[in-house]
C-alpha positions, -999 to +999 in steps of 0.1 A: +105-049-274+075-056-289+040-036-289+010-055-274-012-051-245-017-036-208-013-050-171-040-039-147-040-020-111-069-009-090-073+001-052-104-009-031-116-036-044-152-039-044-174-070-039-177-084-079-154-114-068-148-121-107-126-089-105-103-112-089-108-146-106-107-127-145-088-100-164-098-083-190-082-091-224-045-069-229-052-040-250-018-025-243-002+002-269+032-013-259+046-042-241+082-048-230+100-083-232+107-098-195+130-089-177+147-054-167+178-038-186+195-003-195+176-004-224+143-006-210+147+021-187+159+046-211+125+034-232+103+043-202+122+074-197+121+083-233+083+074-237+073+097-207+095+126-221+113+127-188+140+155-176+176+145-176+176+139-138+146+116-138+166+091-162+195+096-141+180+088-109+166+055-132+197+041-141+215+048-108+182+027-092+192-001-116+230-002-113+225-004-074+194-030-083+219-054-100+246-055-072+221-061-043+211-101-034+175-106-028+169-105+014+180-134+035+155-130+059+121-130+061+099-149+034+113-171+004+114-153-024+130-182-047+098-185-065+101-151-080+118-149-113+130-114-118+137-123-156+106-132-163+083-104-150+071-078-175+083-043-165+064-020-182+030-025-203+009+007-215-031+005-216-040+020-254-055+044-237-043+083-228-054+102-191-087+107-195-104+137-169-142+122-180-151+091-169-173+090-201-137+094-220-119+057-208-123+030-230-149+003-224-128-022-216-109-006-192-139+010-173-156-024-171-128-031-147-131-001-128-172+001-131-171-032-109-149-018-080-170+012-082-149+043-092-176+066-102-200+063-079-172+064-048-165+099-067-199+111-069-207+103-030-179+109-010-142+120-023-123+150-037-108+133-060-103+103-076-074+088-095-070+056-118-040+035-128-040+005-151-010-012-151+019+008-159-003+042-166-029+062-153-061+061-170-083+082-152-079+116-131-100+138-117-098+165-086-131+184-077-129+221-087-133+234-050-098+218-041-081+231-074-090+269-067-075+262-031-042+254-048-044+214-036-026+194-064-036+160-071-021+144-100-007+115-122+031+115-109+043+113-148+021+146-153+034+158-119+073+152-133+065+174-163+041+202-146+056+207-114+096+195-121+114+216-090+087+201-066+093+169-076+127+168-078+131+179-042+112+153-028+113+126-050+134+094-035+157+115-017+152+124+017+124+098+027+131+066+006+165+070-012+171+049-042+198+032-021+174+021+004+171-018-002+171-039-035+135-036-044+134+005-038+166+003-061+142-018-089+111+009-082+133+036-090+146+023-121+112+013-137+088+033-115+058+041-136+024+060-129+013+066-093+001+098-077+012+131-066-002+154-043+004+188-027-016+203+002-008+239+005-001+257+039-033+252+060-059+239+037-076+213+050-095+187+025-125+173+044-131+150+019-108+122+010-087+115-022-082+082-037-064+061-062-072+025-074-044+004-090-052-027-109-024-051-122-037-066-150-011-080-171+000-121-169+034-120-150+033-085-147+049-062-125+037-028-111+056-003-095+032+031-091+048+059-070+031+079-044+043+112-033+027+131-008+035+166+002+014+181+034+028+217+038+022+233+072-010+232+092-025+211+061-048+181+066-056+154+042-068+116+041-054+096+011-071+060+005-054+035-019-067+002-029-053-026-051-059-057-068-050-079-098-066-114-115-054-149-108-031-162-137-017-191-118+020-171-124+039-149-101+035-113-105+055-083-085+041-052-072+070-031-056+054+004-052+067+031-032+048+056-008+066+089+004+048+109+027+063+143+040+045+158+070+057+192+074+047+214+107+017+211+123+003+192+094-019+159+097-019+133+068-040+099+070-031+068+047-055+041+044-051+012+021-065-020+012-043-041-006-061-070-021-039-091-045-043-120-061-022-152-043+001-150-079+013-118-066+045-108-046+037-077-026+071-061-018+062-026-009+077+001+005+058+030+025+074+057+049+067+088+063+091+120+074+072+138+104+082+174+111+071+188+148+037+186+153+030+169+126+008+136+129+008+105+103-018+077+107-011+048+086-046+024+085-035-009+066-055-043+055-034-067+038-046-099+024-047-116-012-009-118-021+005-148-022+037-134-005+038-099+012+066-076+029+053-045+040+060-028+069+049+013+069+075+034+089+075+068+105+107+085+111+096+116+136+122+143+131+108+172+148+097+182+183+061+170+191+056+145+160+031+119+164+026+083+143-002+058+148-001+027+129-030+001+122-027-028+109-046-063+098-034-089+077-049-118+068-031-153+059-051-184+044-037-217+027-004-210+007-001-172+022+029-158+039+021-127+049+052-106+068+039-073+079+044-048+106+054-012+114+084+011+121+083+041+144+117+061+143+119+089+170+144+110+163+133+141+183+121+146+220+088+147+229+073+127+202+053+097+205+042+067+183+017+036+188+017+004+167-012-019+169-013-049+144-039-074+142-035-107+123-056-139+113-038-172+099-064-197+085-055-235+075-017-231+072-016-194+063+016-178+080+013-145+095+047-127+110+050-094+127+078-072+125+074-042+146+104-016+157+104+013+180+137+027+176+143+061+199+177+078+195+200+093+220+184+131+213+148+116+216+138+129+251+105+122+271+089+101+245+061+080+247+059+046+223+039+014+225+033-017+204+007-045+204+007-075+184-027-095+185-023-127+166-055-151+162-054-184+145-082-208+134-082-240+116-052-265+114-014-256+109-023-218+112+012-201+121+017-168+141+052-154+144+061-119+165+092-104+161+092-072+179+124-049+182+130-019+204+161-001+202+162+022+229+191+047+234+178+073+258+167+064+293+141+095+298+115+078+278+079+055+283+077+023+261+054-008+261+053-038+242+028-067+243+019-093+218-013-119+221-018-151+203-049-171+204-072-198+188-112-190+188-118-213+218-147-240+214-165-225+242-176-191+224-182-210+193-211-230+215-220-200+235-226-182+201-245-214+184-266-217+213-279-181+205-288-194+172-257-187+153-245-216+129-207-223+136-195-202+104-217-173+114-202-175+153-165-176+136-174-145+117-186-125+144-153-132+163-131-124+138-153-091+132-149-081+166-113-087+167-106-067+139-129-041+150-103-013+158-090-011+122-127-012+108-133+018+132-107+035+116-119+031+079-143+051+059-177+034+063-177+021+026-145+008+034-149-006+068-178-027+052-159-039+023-128-052+045-150-074+065-167-085+033-129-095+018-124-109+051-154-131+051-152-142+011-113-158+019-129-174+048-150-194+031-151-231+041-121-226+062-147-237+092-170-263+096 
């Protein structure tokens, strides 16, 4: 293993387009050789000074990963050479709690993403990760005083070992879950740990930015959220990466525990470059009368496999999932959501919107699973797809597993093109063809836009507009 420079990952992308087209020169303090093996896993654990139980979990993940083949269903992953990915890149910077202490080269990247401004204006706390390490983390004192924990995941392993050990890749996303969860367990680095005490309700969101900057890099941040009984939290993540013309990999993991009567909203805008395979895992366990809300925007990456899942294990638990996916030329977005009803009187909604432009492929995979014990369930799944230009593709693969007759379940799917009549009507009102299409698209994704904070809603609209440039006319 040789020492060199870092990789970048960031959340909520801003409107300075250069952030996606360029990268800061690598200035890492450590960069592993490509490929994953036991020596690398032990090196990661040693550099982080982890307890023995975490190393054991990493090695378990690695052993399982080696035995598991790539998934045979879904998008083609043959272009992803796992032996050429760099799995661990550390920036030459320690974690800072003051923005002024972050190195200038890293700060330039995140300044373009608006991190300090966002924190000052509307956030309870912010974390920023660059490649494999968190470089900035801060929580407003108001929430610290109420017992809220908002930490870098690596720091949480050291400071809250028993709490982390109880929840980390045990019940929610176990190490053996699937091939990329196994890989994640072996090489995870950085991410976010949040604990909200009983009955504490944050009235401002917490936020994390992830940027992957390294060429042929991999990012494997772990987000672990524990909302104790009666608490409330809104957490926002965003991601980006520059274009290199070589494949990179994002295989993060999100685990959310919603305890009795708690409510968590998780909002995410993932705008990786088209070089990136985005193979992410997100799941929530929801106890009695708890609520989980997923709001997801997926675009940018060349190939995506992402299906936020809710396991409703307590009576009266509820899940809402809102998602929008954009696929332009050369993109394959395989996304959806899952709701597993394991208790009576639970309810869920899944709403998916996809936009496919000029050969882009969108596939929706949705699952509603109702177990024999889950009586009096209400569940619905809606998938809407919009096709623009030539060769655009939309696939819908819903799955309903219903093992109890005392339930209410509905599914509907709609696929359509923007009609010439609608465009002509809008043009007759003075809009150009491009403006007319933009207006129709904005209306189509309105349910998702309305669920985001204003800043992010504007941003998501702008990102889609940028992706659609030149798609019409």
